Every structure is written in C-alpha cells, then in structure tokens.
C-alpha positions in Angstrom: 145.2 43.3 79.6 146.1 46.4 81.5 149.0 46.5 84.0 148.0 45.3 87.5 147.3 48.3 90.0 149.9 49.1 92.7 148.5 48.7 96.0 150.9 50.6 98.6 152.5 48.4 101.2 151.9 51.1 103.9 148.5 50.6 105.6 146.2 53.7 106.3 144.5 54.0 109.6 140.8 53.5 110.2 140.6 56.9 112.2 142.2 58.8 109.0 139.5 57.3 106.8 136.7 57.9 109.3 137.8 61.4 109.3 137.7 62.1 105.4 135.0 64.4 104.8 135.5 64.2 100.8 133.6 61.5 98.7 136.0 58.7 99.0 136.7 55.1 97.5 138.6 52.4 99.2 139.8 49.7 97.0 140.8 46.6 98.9 142.8 44.0 97.0 146.3 42.8 96.0 148.3 43.2 92.5 148.4 39.4 92.0 144.6 38.9 92.5 142.9 37.8 89.2 139.6 39.2 90.3 141.4 42.6 91.0 142.9 42.5 87.5 139.8 41.8 85.8 138.0 44.7 87.6 140.8 47.1 87.1 139.5 48.5 83.8 136.1 48.9 85.1 137.2 50.8 88.2 139.5 53.1 86.2 136.7 53.9 83.7 134.1 54.9 86.3 136.8 56.8 88.5 138.2 58.8 85.5 134.5 60.3 85.3 134.6 61.3 88.9 138.1 63.1 89.4 136.8 64.8 92.5 136.5 61.4 94.4 139.4 60.6 96.4 140.6 56.9 95.6 142.9 55.0 98.0 144.2 51.5 97.1 144.8 49.3 100.1 146.7 46.1 99.9 144.8 43.6 101.8 145.6 40.1 103.3 146.5 38.1 106.3 147.4 40.4 109.3 146.1 43.4 107.6 143.8 45.2 110.1 142.2 47.8 108.1 140.5 45.3 105.9 139.1 43.3 108.9 137.8 46.6 110.4 135.8 46.9 107.3 134.9 43.1 107.3 136.6 42.8 103.9 136.5 39.1 102.8 136.8 39.0 99.1 138.8 41.2 96.5 138.5 43.5 95.0 136.1 45.2 97.6 135.2 48.9 97.0 133.9 50.8 99.9 132.2 54.2 99.0 132.3 56.6 101.7 130.9 60.1 102.3 131.9 62.0 105.5 133.7 58.9 106.7 130.5 56.8 106.6 130.1 53.9 104.3 127.4 54.6 101.7 127.7 51.6 99.3 130.0 48.5 99.0 130.7 46.4 95.8 132.5 43.0 96.1 133.9 41.9 92.8 132.2 44.3 90.4 131.5 42.9 87.1 130.2 46.0 85.2 131.1 49.6 85.2 127.5 50.8 85.8 127.4 49.4 89.3 130.6 51.4 90.2 129.2 54.4 88.4 125.9 54.4 90.6 128.0 54.0 93.8 130.2 56.9 92.8 127.2 59.2 92.0 125.8 58.4 95.2 128.7 59.5 97.1 129.4 62.4 94.9 125.8 64.0 95.3 125.4 62.5 99.1 122.2 60.7 98.3 
C-alpha cells in the first residue's frame, strides 16, 4: 500500500482558487482516511499523465471553511476546475478512468 498523501495544514482561500486560470484539481481529504488512501494510487496514476494540471491537496474536516464552501461532504472529493469554475466532481472515485475523463475535460476546456 502506498504511503498516505500529505494534506498541508494551511488552508487555501476560495478567492485564490476562484482566480486560478489553469486547469486545476482540488483534492479534499485527510491522511488518515481509508477511502483517501484507497483512491491515492488512482489519483496519482491519472495526474501523472496530466503534468500541466495544477493539483492542490486540501485537508478537510470540522471547522474547515473551504470544503464547506464547495459543499464537500465525503472524502476524497476531487473538484476539477477550469478558469476557477467547477467542471466536474468525483466523490470517492473507484477507477482511474473516471478521473482521467474529468482531467481530459478540464485540460481541453470541454
């Protein structure tokens, strides 16, 4: 099993993410979350094929406003943004193809 992802403790602001013009993935989760650990290889595999996509890992939990502003309820939740707008959302992804499809969508803008 791969090592758990490190979710930085500092919180990004919604304004910063809304202003991102690049194709962006925001990954909400926690390093101790079993679902996050299970999805880790799938996420890493898909992101490796899209090095141009900006990827933010966000530690989520009680008192974390950023996750609430995106209405995140389960982990991991992946938000796929283009020019600050949500284009796709995956909650607890189980296969790399769904992640790949969402990445392709934000990479091409379709």
